[in-house]
C-alpha positions, 0 to 999 in steps of 0.5 A: 456541913456535908451530909453523909448519905450512907448514914441517912440510909443506915438511919432509915434502915434501922428505923424500918428494922424497928418497924418505924416506917413513918420515921424512916419515911421522914428521914428519907424525905427530909435528909435524902429526898428523891429528886427525879432527874429531868432531861431539859433537851438543851441544845447548844449552837456551834456559835455558843459552843465555840464561844465557850471553847475559845473562852476556856482555851480548848482545855478540859477544865476538870482534867487540864487536857487539851481538846480539839475543835469538833469540826477539825476532828470531823475534817480529819475523818473526811481526809482519813476515813479508814484511819480516823473513823467517825460515827454520828452517834459516837459509837465507840466500836465504830468511831475513833476514841478521839471523839470521846477523849478530845472532843469538847462539849459544854458541862454545867459546873453546878448540875442543873439537876442540883439547881445550877443555871443553864447559862454561860457563867455555869458552863465550862469546856470539857471532853465528852469522856469527862462529861460522861463521867461527871454526869449530874454529880457535883465537883464536891461529890466527885472530889474534883476541882475546876481548873483554870482556863487555857490560853487560846494564843498558846493552844487553839484546839486546831481551830486555825488549822480548820479555818485554813483547810476550808479557805484552801478548799471551799468544797469542804463546806458541802459537808453540812456538819462542817458548814454549820461550824465554819461561821462560828469558827471564823467569827471567834478566830477574828475575835481572839486574833484581834485581842 
């Protein structure tokens, strides 16, 4: 049964109005306790992220929208720096909106703050924008649902284009960000083309 947290707060406020602070404290402690959010400092490697992006077919699993492989976006910014600007911290006033709207990341379906595990079975692909909106909320709290994975053979998030661009011009690997992603992209390109 879902608890209506507004009713818990209402109950505590009524108890306080009746000068029953002890009962109000008990209501909050048992029915809507404070659980401080702890940042875990998770860091995912390009290989880990690529594996999830490929598994999910470069689809935002909450909105169903297509996403673009991160180094493909970065490469586009190298080719078109004025038209498609990049900002290393994702600053919206200085970087293209695609870095939020189309840039995939890993999200925890059940937030770690709510007891979700930090492992592949709880990870899905979604955009940075969606991830920012979802934050530490559960799907139930947001009234969202998990959508099916995409088909990597129908949409590959421009990973094939990215690998082909590098194959055509290895000097692109002088960019350290792109170089970090290149090995993972080749590995997973081989995997899904072999299946």
